[in-house]
C-alpha angles and dihedrals in degrees: 000000000000116000114248133197087256089064090053091048091051092049092052096035092234133119124282090235091056090053090049093050091049094049096043099039094243158271082209121034120253124201111259092239091054091046091052091051091050093050092047092050090048090055093046092050092043091237117190117193119239103234094197092055091044092052090053089056099042098033090231132097096192085226128122124209117223118201112193124202116289104310117251129159113290093007090144090063088071109113090212093055092044091055092045092050090047091055091048092048093048093054094040090054092051090049095046094245129142124219134225117190112209111213106153105072130091115221089229091058098075097171093053092048094050090045091057094046098043101045093098099259094110136039093211143343139245115207115203114206093329127197098199123171119241089251092052091048093051095048093045091053090050094048095074093226110145107246139173132183132226095210130019108333119242092228136024095246093063116082109240128210110188144147121257093266095174094046093048093051091048089054091053094046094047089051093052093042091051089052088058104260116149102160112071139173128190128214099203130195128243108316094228094057115094096216090054090048092051094049093048090047091053091049092053094042092054093052091049090051090054096042091243117148118249107189116191092244090063092070124069125178122218146153118289090251139097090255090050091053093046093051093046092050090049088053092051090052090047088054089054095248114191094190115142092196127047113197111199127200093228142004098258089056089048092053091050092047091051092052090053092048092050093045088055089058096256125130130234118245099357095065101016131015116215130196134186140190131231103040092241119180090255092064093063101045102050121088115276098023111239126249104234148159117260118219124180096239096166092049092047093051093046091051090050091051093050090049092051093052090050089051092050090051090057097253122144114296106266119240119247115255134209114204122213122252130209133210116238110197116207139160099286093082130063142142111300115263092239089057092051091052093053110103 
């Protein structure tokens, strides 16, 4: 049978509460000599604390809930999610926190989601690129559960740790515009995701600022996956797109779009330039390597985790942060062919 604090108390002929205070560092003080005896007895008896019982006493589980983007098959193959989870795990380890990844709820099922998060298993939650409904957002805000977001937060009360989506897209668009491109198309992310909304908004704003047309048929939404990018690019070709530059909402989409373009007998970048966002490993190993926007995903996720733990510990609500992005120019972008043919 497992050793309990009652066994330690019996061995030392002291009260169970004194043993508990010594092992848990309170809430009442214990003389140092008594504490040393308790710790020594615990080692001799090979005592292992019951974390569930301890959490009932302290009110904390020292466990963080992690809610990935809307669960689909193979979602954990996403380089973005892998980097985000790595950043969360790094910071959680440094802060002596455990992690529970919630994979069984649907964003539309608000009651189930809140039930999972509020059943006492976690002290707080990190949402990674969420696509929460307005109802879920409102109820989550009212629940009192400490939460942070890796990405743009779904409501103002949740601290947000995100890349500079608008700035990154402006860098891409300036690069393509300087090369001479004037006919653009955008493969956008899921329309309910705030990062996708911000990137599309920056794409459209840039074209307006330059007086360049942006017809509705030049924008196609899709999943943040290679398949999503391939299908969206196929739709653009079906619509007869004459864009010389395809601006994708992330790198996986850009890889899929490039495969579709090449399968159609077109060349990248000679016929069509393609850009991504994220600087995932995929973007650098395809041919040609993809011009993209680098964002510090691991750093962003680690900062969000540290902020959540501070929030759980009752410290001042951390301020949201926007992290800088950088343009990485590679071989998937070039001057448009029509420009090269101009004498």
